N, C-alpha and C positions, 0 to 999 in steps of 0.2 A: 296767052298760053291756061292762064286762068277762069277764065272765063271759057275755050271754048272747052278743058279739062271738068268745069261744070256740064255746062250744053250736057255732052256727052254721059255722065252718070245721070244726070236727067233726064237724059229721055229713055238710058235703059230700064233708071225707074221708072218709068213711065208704061215702057212696055210691060218690064215684071210685075207691075202693080195691077196693069188690066184696069178696063175705060170710069171706073167708080173712085179713081183718085185722081185729084188735079193735081200734079205736079211743074215746078216752073222754074225752073233755072233766072233768075231776074242781074241780067248783066249792067248796073245798073250806074250813072255819070257818074261829076262829081257833083256831088247835097250843098244848098246853100248853108249847113250849119255841119257843125258835127270834125267832120275830116282838112273838111274848105278854114284855112282856115284865111284872113285878111291877107296873106302876102301869094298864098294863090288863086283865091278868087279874081283879083291884081293878072295877075300872072294868066288866066283863065278867060278874061275877059279880053285882054290884048290882044291874044291868038283866035276873039270870037265866037269862043266858047262858052256857051253861057251855065249858070252852075241851073239845080231841080232846085227849088223854092218848098221849106220844109211841107206848108197843105198839100202843093200837085205831088209832091214825092209819095205821103199817107196812101190820096185820093186814089195812085194810079196803083200805088200797094193794091189797096180795096178791090180794085177795080178788077189784075190781074188774079185776083184771090182768086172773081166768081168767074171769068171769064172759063169757060167749058169748049175744047174742040172737040171738032168730030176724027180730030188726026191727034194719036193718042204722043206718037213720036211729037207734038205742035205743043215743044216744054222751051224754048228759048225765046228769051226778051229781051229786047235792049232799050231802055228806059230815059229817054236823055231831056233837057230841060230845050223849049224853045225858045226862037231868039224875038 
């Protein structure tokens, strides 16, 4: 629900601000550091859910900030780890 609400707010903000402003709603999967404890990492791994590495997450974040879409409402991005 939180991601859906954030996506909607980002779409409205992108339309309000116009094409010169980049607006993104980044819907992150679990990161390998920070909020994911070793127990949570094991829980995700047992279910086939990979965590996002710190370096990979940082690169994805920078890549998304640089992306320009021709559609101002194209704001929601789901970021997950590769397996």
